C-alpha positions as CSV (number, residue, x, y, z in Angstrom):
1,M,156.6,109.6,96.1
2,S,156.1,106.2,94.4
3,G,154.3,104.9,97.5
4,M,151.7,107.7,97.0
5,W,151.2,106.8,93.4
6,I,150.7,103.1,94.4
7,A,148.1,104.2,97.0
8,I,146.3,106.4,94.4
9,I,146.3,103.5,91.9
10,I,144.9,101.1,94.5
11,V,142.2,103.6,95.5
12,A,141.3,104.2,91.8
13,V,141.1,100.4,91.2
14,I,138.8,100.0,94.2
15,V,136.6,102.9,93.2
16,I,136.3,101.5,89.6
17,W,135.5,98.1,91.0
18,V,132.7,99.4,93.3
19,I,131.3,101.4,90.4
20,S,131.3,98.3,88.3
21,I,129.4,96.4,91.0
22,Y,126.9,99.2,91.4
23,N,126.3,99.4,87.6
24,T,125.8,95.7,87.4
25,L,123.2,95.8,90.2
26,V,121.4,98.7,88.5
27,R,121.3,96.9,85.2
28,L,119.9,93.8,86.8
29,R,117.3,95.8,88.7
30,E,116.3,97.6,85.5
31,N,116.0,94.2,83.6
32,R,113.7,93.0,86.4
33,E,111.5,96.1,86.1
34,N,111.4,95.8,82.3
35,A,110.4,92.2,82.7
36,F,107.6,93.3,85.0
37,A,106.5,95.9,82.4
38,D,105.8,92.9,80.1
39,I,103.7,91.3,82.8
40,D,101.9,94.5,83.3
41,V,100.7,94.6,79.7
42,Q,99.2,91.1,80.0
43,L,97.7,91.9,83.4
44,K,96.0,95.0,81.9
45,Q,94.4,92.8,79.2
46,R,93.4,90.3,81.9
47,H,91.9,93.1,84.1
48,D,89.9,94.4,81.1
49,L,88.6,90.9,80.3
50,V,87.5,89.9,83.8
51,P,84.4,92.3,84.0
52,Q,83.3,91.0,80.6
53,L,83.7,87.4,81.8
54,V,81.8,88.1,85.1
55,N,79.0,89.8,83.2
56,A,78.7,86.9,80.8
57,V,78.4,84.5,83.8
58,K,76.1,86.6,86.0
59,G,72.9,85.6,84.3
60,Y,73.7,81.9,84.7
61,M,75.1,82.0,88.2
62,E,72.9,84.4,90.2
63,H,73.1,82.2,93.2
64,E,76.9,82.0,93.0
65,A,77.2,85.7,93.9
66,G,80.0,85.0,96.4
67,T,82.2,83.6,93.6
68,L,81.5,86.5,91.3
69,Q,82.1,89.0,94.1
70,A,85.4,87.4,95.0
71,V,86.5,87.7,91.4
72,T,85.4,91.4,91.2
73,T,87.1,92.3,94.5
74,A,90.3,90.5,93.5
75,R,90.3,92.4,90.2
76,Q,89.8,95.7,91.9
77,A,92.7,95.0,94.3
78,A,94.9,94.0,91.4
79,V,94.1,97.1,89.4
80,G,94.7,99.3,92.5
81,A,98.1,97.8,93.4
82,S,100.9,100.2,92.8
83,S,104.3,98.5,93.5
84,V,105.6,95.4,91.9
85,N,105.3,93.4,95.2
86,E,101.7,94.6,95.8
87,K,100.8,93.6,92.2
88,I,102.4,90.2,92.7
89,A,100.3,89.6,95.8
90,A,97.1,90.9,94.3
91,E,97.5,88.9,91.1
92,K,97.9,85.7,93.2
93,D,94.5,86.5,94.7
94,L,93.0,87.2,91.3
95,T,94.3,83.9,89.9
96,S,92.9,82.0,92.8
97,A,89.5,83.7,92.4
98,L,89.4,83.0,88.7
99,S,90.2,79.4,89.3
100,G,87.2,79.3,91.7
101,L,85.1,80.7,88.9
102,N,86.2,78.1,86.4
103,I,85.4,75.3,88.9
104,Q,81.9,76.7,89.4
105,V,81.3,77.0,85.6
106,E,81.6,73.2,85.3
107,A,78.2,72.9,86.9
108,Y,76.5,75.0,84.2
109,P,76.4,73.2,80.8
110,D,74.3,76.0,79.3
111,L,76.9,78.5,80.2
112,K,79.7,76.4,78.7
113,A,77.6,76.3,75.5
114,S,77.4,80.1,75.3
115,S,79.6,81.3,72.4
116,N,80.2,84.6,74.1
117,F,81.4,82.9,77.2
118,M,83.5,80.4,75.3
119,Q,85.2,83.3,73.4
120,L,86.0,85.1,76.7
121,Q,87.3,81.8,78.1
122,T,89.5,81.4,75.1
123,E,90.8,84.9,75.4
124,L,91.4,84.5,79.1
125,S,93.3,81.2,78.5
126,D,95.4,82.9,75.9
127,I,96.2,85.7,78.3
128,E,97.1,83.2,81.0
129,N,99.5,81.4,78.7
130,K,101.2,84.7,77.8
131,L,101.3,85.6,81.4
132,A,103.0,82.3,82.2
133,A,105.7,83.1,79.5
134,V,106.4,86.6,80.7
135,R,106.3,85.5,84.3
136,R,109.1,83.0,83.5
137,F,111.2,85.8,82.0
138,F,110.5,88.0,85.1
139,N,111.5,85.3,87.5
140,S,114.6,84.7,85.5
141,S,115.5,88.4,85.8
142,T,114.6,88.3,89.5
143,K,116.8,85.3,90.0
144,E,119.7,86.9,88.3
145,L,119.4,90.0,90.4
146,N,119.0,88.0,93.6
147,V,122.1,85.9,92.9
148,S,124.1,89.0,92.1
149,V,123.0,90.7,95.4
150,Q,124.0,87.6,97.3
151,K,127.4,87.0,95.6
152,F,130.6,88.1,97.2
153,P,131.8,90.8,97.1
154,N,128.6,92.3,95.8
155,V,126.8,91.5,99.1
156,I,129.1,93.9,100.9
157,F,127.9,96.9,98.7
158,A,124.4,95.8,97.8
159,G,122.9,96.8,101.1
160,M,124.7,100.1,101.2
161,F,123.3,100.9,97.8
162,G,119.8,99.8,98.7
163,F,119.7,96.6,96.7
164,K,118.0,93.6,98.3
165,Q,116.6,90.2,97.3
166,E,113.3,90.6,95.5
167,P,110.4,88.1,95.5
168,M,109.6,85.9,92.5
169,F,106.2,86.0,90.8
170,D,105.0,82.5,91.6
171,V,101.6,81.0,91.1
172,G,100.7,81.2,94.8
173,Q,100.1,78.5,97.4
174,A,96.5,77.7,96.3
175,E,97.5,77.2,92.7
176,R,100.6,75.2,93.7
177,V,98.3,72.6,95.4
178,V,96.3,72.3,92.2
179,L,99.4,72.0,90.0
180,D,100.9,69.4,92.3
181,K,98.0,67.1,91.8
182,A,98.0,64.6,88.9
183,P,95.4,65.5,86.3
184,E,92.2,63.6,86.4
185,V,91.3,61.9,83.1
186,K,87.6,60.9,82.5
187,F,86.2,59.0,79.5
């Protein structure tokens, strides 16, 4: 009789332990999704600002239609992305296209002097700074989830419950090359 009680207690402890692991993984996944919701707010503002920026630039850069088309196409893909991973990939493309637009703008001093364009550039810069901050929080949440999914004994149950490692929201390969270069200072 006491052997049966010991077996019941052992089974109960194991069940409670597995439930605890599952609940921890759920909490971490929800934290990651909440962190991406913060990113989504900034991305929506960015998506709303991009057409205004493209329209402000169009008159000055008619022969740079390829650059403007790349920005417009990347924005449409970013707006149309549905899952977190699709949005991450689409936003990398949009960031790359926007950096191409900024490089082209350097060749147009009249455009740089336009107050409307400068205001849009300032707004975009502000949004990019906010995006960087919320991206760090998202990546921190993702890292916490990924570590928990890989830890023993969680790794035993994570796959059974459908948890897997999730990608970080990094700046992308093209931006990484730019960021790895030392800044050029001209006087």
